C-alpha positions as CSV (number, residue, x, y, z in Angstrom):
1,M,-5.5,21.0,-22.2
2,F,-5.8,17.7,-20.4
3,F,-6.8,18.9,-17.1
4,K,-7.6,22.1,-15.5
5,R,-9.5,22.4,-12.3
6,K,-10.5,24.4,-9.3
7,R,-12.2,21.2,-7.5
8,N,-10.9,18.7,-5.3
9,P,-8.1,16.7,-7.2
10,T,-9.3,13.6,-5.9
11,D,-12.7,14.0,-7.8
12,E,-12.6,10.8,-9.9
13,I,-15.3,12.1,-12.3
14,L,-13.0,14.8,-13.7
15,A,-9.7,13.6,-12.8
16,S,-7.3,11.5,-15.0
17,P,-5.3,8.7,-13.4
18,L,-2.1,10.8,-13.7
19,E,-3.8,13.7,-12.0
20,L,-4.9,11.4,-9.2
21,R,-1.3,10.3,-8.8
22,V,0.2,13.7,-8.7
23,A,-2.6,14.8,-6.2
24,D,-1.7,11.8,-3.9
25,A,2.1,12.6,-4.2
26,L,1.5,16.2,-3.4
27,I,0.2,15.0,0.0
28,E,3.7,13.7,0.7
29,V,5.1,17.4,0.4
30,Q,2.1,19.3,1.9
31,A,3.2,18.4,5.4
32,Y,6.3,20.3,5.0
33,A,4.7,23.4,3.4
34,K,2.0,23.4,6.1
35,S,4.4,23.1,8.9
36,H,5.8,26.6,7.8
37,G,2.5,28.1,7.4
38,G,2.2,27.6,3.6
39,G,0.7,25.2,1.1
40,I,0.8,23.8,-2.6
41,T,-2.3,23.8,-4.8
42,L,-2.5,21.6,-7.9
43,L,-3.7,23.7,-10.8
44,E,-3.1,21.7,-13.7
45,V,-1.8,18.4,-15.2
46,T,-1.4,18.5,-19.0
47,E,-1.5,15.5,-21.3
48,H,2.4,15.9,-21.8
49,G,3.0,15.3,-18.1
50,E,3.5,19.0,-16.9
51,V,2.2,19.9,-13.5
52,I,1.3,23.3,-12.8
53,I,1.1,24.2,-9.0
54,R,0.6,27.5,-7.0
55,L,2.3,28.2,-3.7
56,K,0.1,29.6,-1.0
57,G,0.5,31.3,2.5
58,T,4.1,31.9,3.5
59,C,5.6,29.8,0.6
60,S,4.3,32.2,-1.9
61,F,6.9,34.9,-0.8
62,C,9.4,32.8,1.2
63,P,13.0,33.5,0.0
64,I,14.1,29.9,0.0
65,S,11.0,28.6,-1.8
66,K,12.8,28.1,-5.1
67,I,15.2,25.5,-3.1
68,T,12.1,24.0,-1.5
69,I,10.4,23.5,-4.8
70,Q,13.5,22.0,-6.4
71,K,14.6,19.7,-3.6
72,G,11.3,19.2,-1.8
73,V,8.6,19.2,-4.4
74,V,10.1,18.3,-7.9
75,E,12.5,15.4,-6.5
76,V,9.6,13.8,-4.5
77,L,6.9,14.3,-7.2
78,K,9.2,13.0,-10.0
79,E,10.3,10.0,-7.7
80,I,6.6,9.1,-7.0
81,V,5.1,9.8,-10.4
82,P,8.0,9.5,-13.1
83,E,5.7,10.5,-15.9
84,I,6.0,14.1,-14.9
85,T,7.9,15.8,-17.5
86,K,7.8,19.4,-16.0
87,I,6.7,21.3,-12.7
88,T,5.7,24.9,-13.3
89,V,4.9,27.3,-10.3
90,K,2.6,30.0,-11.0
């Protein structure tokens, strides 16, 4: 495992450069999730570029969250951080 945390993703002591870039990119999509009463938590970034996130608040049970993840989160994150190989929602 490359990275797993429950701390602030901008903690440079424990964060890899890839993780920091992913955390910064998530800021771009957080505004949309928050505007709908939800949020996205970064759980892990693996050494192979897999990003594992958790939906929280209303996003965790929203019927269109899969569309939001695909169109909003995946596309934006991969555009900003092309090293991402996969995004998994837990």
